[in-house]
NUVO-952251 format. One record per atom (N, C-alpha, C, CB): z, y, x; residue in one letter; atom name. Coordinates in Angstrom, 1 decimal, decimal comma. Atoms other than C-alpha are relative to their C-alpha. Last residue first. Glycine has a CB too. Example, Ala and Ser with C-alpha at 12.3 -4.5 7.8 and 13.67 -1.06 7.14 Angstrom:
BEGIN
{{0,0; -1,1; -0,9}; 'S'; 'N'},
{{7,1; -1,1; 13,7}; 'S'; 'CA'},
{{0,8; 1,1; -0,8}; 'S'; 'C'},
{{-1,4; 0,5; 0,4}; 'S'; 'CB'},
{{0,0; -1,2; 0,9}; 'A'; 'N'},
{{7,8; -4,5; 12,3}; 'A'; 'CA'},
{{0,0; 1,2; 0,9}; 'A'; 'C'},
{{1,2; 0,0; -1,0}; 'A'; 'CB'},
//
This chain:
BEGIN
{{-1,1; -0,8; -0,4}; 'A'; 'N'},
{{0,6; 31,0; -2,9}; 'A'; 'CA'},
{{-0,4; 1,3; 0,7}; 'A'; 'C'},
{{1,0; -0,8; 0,9}; 'A'; 'CB'},
{{-0,5; -0,8; 1,1}; 'L'; 'N'},
{{-2,4; 29,6; -4,7}; 'L'; 'CA'},
{{1,1; 1,0; 0,4}; 'L'; 'C'},
{{0,5; -0,9; -1,2}; 'L'; 'CB'},
{{1,1; -1,0; 0,4}; 'R'; 'N'},
{{-4,2; 28,5; -1,6}; 'R'; 'CA'},
{{0,5; 0,9; -1,1}; 'R'; 'C'},
{{-1,2; -0,8; -0,4}; 'R'; 'CB'},
{{0,1; -1,0; -1,1}; 'E'; 'N'},
{{-1,0; 26,9; -0,2}; 'E'; 'CA'},
{{-1,0; 1,1; -0,4}; 'E'; 'C'},
{{-0,3; -0,6; 1,3}; 'E'; 'CB'},
{{-1,1; -0,9; 0,2}; 'N'; 'N'},
{{-0,5; 25,1; -3,6}; 'N'; 'CA'},
{{0,0; 1,1; 1,1}; 'N'; 'C'},
{{1,3; -0,8; 0,1}; 'N'; 'CB'},
{{0,3; -0,8; 1,2}; 'Q'; 'N'},
{{-4,0; 23,6; -3,3}; 'Q'; 'CA'},
{{1,1; 1,0; -0,2}; 'Q'; 'C'},
{{-0,2; -0,9; -1,2}; 'Q'; 'CB'},
{{1,0; -0,9; -0,4}; 'K'; 'N'},
{{-3,2; 22,4; 0,3}; 'K'; 'CA'},
{{-0,4; 0,9; -1,2}; 'K'; 'C'},
{{-1,3; -0,7; 0,4}; 'K'; 'CB'},
{{-0,6; -1,0; -0,9}; 'A'; 'N'},
{{0,0; 20,9; -0,9}; 'A'; 'CA'},
{{-1,0; 1,0; 0,4}; 'A'; 'C'},
{{0,7; -0,7; 1,2}; 'A'; 'CB'},
{{-0,7; -0,9; 0,9}; 'Q'; 'N'},
{{-1,8; 19,1; -3,8}; 'Q'; 'CA'},
{{0,7; 1,1; 0,9}; 'Q'; 'C'},
{{1,1; -0,7; -0,8}; 'Q'; 'CB'},
{{1,0; -0,8; 0,7}; 'H'; 'N'},
{{-4,3; 17,6; -1,3}; 'H'; 'CA'},
{{0,7; 1,0; -0,9}; 'H'; 'C'},
{{-0,9; -1,0; -0,9}; 'H'; 'CB'},
{{0,6; -1,0; -1,0}; 'L'; 'N'},
{{-1,5; 16,5; 1,0}; 'L'; 'CA'},
{{-1,0; 0,9; -0,7}; 'L'; 'C'},
{{-0,6; -0,8; 1,1}; 'L'; 'CB'},
{{-1,0; -1,0; -0,2}; 'L'; 'N'},
{{0,3; 14,9; -2,0}; 'L'; 'CA'},
{{-0,5; 1,0; 1,0}; 'L'; 'C'},
{{1,3; -0,7; 0,6}; 'L'; 'CB'},
{{-0,1; -0,9; 1,2}; 'E'; 'N'},
{{-2,9; 13,1; -3,1}; 'E'; 'CA'},
{{1,0; 1,1; 0,3}; 'E'; 'C'},
{{0,4; -0,8; -1,2}; 'E'; 'CB'},
{{1,2; -0,8; 0,0}; 'E'; 'N'},
{{-3,4; 11,8; 0,5}; 'E'; 'CA'},
{{0,0; 1,0; -1,2}; 'E'; 'C'},
{{-1,3; -0,8; 0,0}; 'E'; 'CB'},
{{-0,2; -1,1; -1,0}; 'R'; 'N'},
{{0,2; 10,6; 0,6}; 'R'; 'CA'},
{{-1,2; 0,9; 0,1}; 'R'; 'C'},
{{0,1; -0,7; 1,4}; 'R'; 'CB'},
{{-1,0; -1,0; 0,5}; 'M'; 'N'},
{{-0,2; 8,8; -2,7}; 'M'; 'CA'},
{{0,1; 1,1; 1,0}; 'M'; 'C'},
{{1,3; -0,7; -0,3}; 'M'; 'CB'},
{{0,6; -0,8; 1,1}; 'K'; 'N'},
{{-3,4; 7,1; -1,5}; 'K'; 'CA'},
{{0,9; 1,1; -0,5}; 'K'; 'C'},
{{-0,5; -1,0; -1,2}; 'K'; 'CB'},
{{1,0; -0,9; -0,7}; 'R'; 'N'},
{{-1,8; 6,0; 1,8}; 'R'; 'CA'},
{{-0,6; 0,9; -1,1}; 'R'; 'C'},
{{-1,0; -0,9; 0,7}; 'R'; 'CB'},
{{-0,7; -1,0; -0,6}; 'I'; 'N'},
{{1,2; 4,6; -0,2}; 'I'; 'CA'},
{{-0,9; 1,0; 0,7}; 'I'; 'C'},
{{1,0; -0,6; 1,1}; 'I'; 'CB'},
{{-0,5; -0,9; 1,0}; 'E'; 'N'},
{{-1,1; 2,7; -2,5}; 'E'; 'CA'},
{{0,8; 1,2; 0,6}; 'E'; 'C'},
{{1,0; -0,7; -1,0}; 'E'; 'CB'},
{{1,1; -0,7; 0,6}; 'A'; 'N'},
{{-3,0; 1,2; 0,4}; 'A'; 'CA'},
{{0,5; 1,0; -1,0}; 'A'; 'C'},
{{-1,1; -0,9; -0,6}; 'A'; 'CB'},
{{0,3; -0,9; -1,0}; 'E'; 'N'},
{{0,3; 0,2; 2,1}; 'E'; 'CA'},
{{-1,2; 0,9; -0,5}; 'E'; 'C'},
{{-0,4; -0,7; 1,3}; 'E'; 'CB'},
{{-0,9; -1,0; 0,1}; 'S'; 'N'},
{{1,4; -1,4; -1,2}; 'S'; 'CA'},
{{-0,3; 1,1; 1,1}; 'S'; 'C'},
{{1,5; -0,5; 0,2}; 'S'; 'CB'},
{{0,2; -0,8; 1,2}; 'N'; 'N'},
{{-1,8; -3,3; -1,4}; 'N'; 'CA'},
{{1,0; 1,1; -0,1}; 'N'; 'C'},
{{0,2; -0,9; -1,3}; 'N'; 'CB'},
{{1,3; -0,8; -0,2}; 'L'; 'N'},
{{-1,7; -4,5; 2,2}; 'L'; 'CA'},
{{-0,2; 0,9; -1,2}; 'L'; 'C'},
{{-1,2; -0,9; 0,2}; 'L'; 'CB'},
{{-0,3; -1,0; -1,0}; 'R'; 'N'},
{{2,0; -5,6; 1,8}; 'R'; 'CA'},
{{-1,3; 0,9; 0,2}; 'R'; 'C'},
{{0,4; -0,6; 1,3}; 'R'; 'CB'},
{{-0,8; -1,0; 0,6}; 'E'; 'N'},
{{1,1; -7,4; -1,4}; 'E'; 'CA'},
{{0,3; 1,1; 0,9}; 'E'; 'C'},
{{1,3; -0,6; -0,5}; 'E'; 'CB'},
{{0,9; -0,8; 0,9}; 'K'; 'N'},
{{-1,8; -9,2; 0,3}; 'K'; 'CA'},
{{0,8; 1,1; -0,7}; 'K'; 'C'},
{{-0,5; -1,0; -1,1}; 'K'; 'CB'},
{{0,9; -0,9; -0,8}; 'K'; 'N'},
{{0,5; -10,2; 3,2}; 'K'; 'CA'},
{{-0,9; 0,8; -0,9}; 'K'; 'C'},
{{-0,9; -0,9; 0,9}; 'K'; 'CB'},
{{-0,8; -1,1; -0,6}; 'E'; 'N'},
{{3,2; -11,5; 0,9}; 'E'; 'CA'},
{{-0,9; 1,0; 0,7}; 'E'; 'C'},
{{1,1; -0,5; 0,9}; 'E'; 'CB'},
{{-0,3; -0,9; 1,1}; 'D'; 'N'},
{{0,6; -13,5; -1,1}; 'D'; 'CA'},
{{0,8; 1,2; 0,6}; 'D'; 'C'},
{{0,8; -0,7; -1,1}; 'D'; 'CB'},
{{1,2; -0,7; 0,3}; 'Q'; 'N'},
{{-0,6; -15,1; 2,2}; 'Q'; 'CA'},
{{0,2; 1,0; -1,1}; 'Q'; 'C'},
{{-1,2; -1,0; -0,4}; 'Q'; 'CB'},
{{0,2; -1,1; -1,0}; 'H'; 'N'},
{{3,0; -15,8; 3,1}; 'H'; 'CA'},
{{-1,3; 0,7; -0,1}; 'H'; 'C'},
{{0,0; -0,7; 1,4}; 'H'; 'CB'},
{{-0,9; -1,1; 0,2}; 'L'; 'N'},
{{3,6; -17,6; -0,1}; 'L'; 'CA'},
{{-0,2; 1,1; 1,0}; 'L'; 'C'},
{{1,5; -0,5; 0,1}; 'L'; 'CB'},
{{0,4; -0,7; 1,2}; 'A'; 'N'},
{{0,4; -19,7; 0,2}; 'A'; 'CA'},
{{1,0; 1,2; -0,3}; 'A'; 'C'},
{{0,0; -0,9; -1,3}; 'A'; 'CB'},
{{1,2; -0,8; -0,3}; 'I'; 'N'},
{{1,3; -20,7; 3,7}; 'I'; 'CA'},
{{-0,4; 0,9; -1,2}; 'I'; 'C'},
{{-1,1; -0,9; 0,5}; 'I'; 'CB'},
{{-0,4; -1,0; -1,0}; 'W'; 'N'},
{{4,8; -21,8; 2,7}; 'W'; 'CA'},
{{-1,1; 0,9; 0,3}; 'W'; 'C'},
{{0,6; -0,6; 1,2}; 'W'; 'CB'},
{{-0,7; -1,0; 0,8}; 'V'; 'N'},
{{3,4; -23,7; -0,3}; 'V'; 'CA'},
{{0,4; 1,2; 0,8}; 'V'; 'C'},
{{1,3; -0,7; -0,7}; 'V'; 'CB'},
{{1,0; -0,7; 0,8}; 'H'; 'N'},
{{0,9; -25,5; 1,9}; 'H'; 'CA'},
{{0,7; 1,1; -0,8}; 'H'; 'C'},
{{-0,7; -1,0; -0,9}; 'H'; 'CB'},
{{0,8; -0,9; -0,9}; 'V'; 'N'},
{{3,6; -26,3; 4,5}; 'V'; 'CA'},
{{-1,0; 0,8; -0,8}; 'V'; 'C'},
{{-0,7; -0,8; 1,1}; 'V'; 'CB'},
{{-0,8; -1,2; -0,3}; 'K'; 'N'},
{{5,9; -27,7; 1,8}; 'K'; 'CA'},
{{-0,8; 1,0; 0,8}; 'K'; 'C'},
{{1,3; -0,4; 0,6}; 'K'; 'CB'},
{{0,0; -0,9; 1,2}; 'E'; 'N'},
{{3,2; -30,1; 0,6}; 'E'; 'CA'},
{{0,7; 1,3; 0,3}; 'E'; 'C'},
{{0,5; -0,8; -1,2}; 'E'; 'CB'},
{{1,3; -0,7; 0,0}; 'M'; 'N'},
{{2,8; -31,6; 4,1}; 'M'; 'CA'},
{{-0,1; 1,0; -1,1}; 'M'; 'C'},
{{-1,2; -1,0; 0,0}; 'M'; 'CB'},
//
């Protein structure tokens, strides 16, 4: 029974980490798009 709890906890952590990294990637992509738009205006 103990192993199951550990397994579930690990998978919940993985899910949280994946969500966090996806959010970071989305934020970085939005910043890059924003910078690209500013560069187009300057060019």
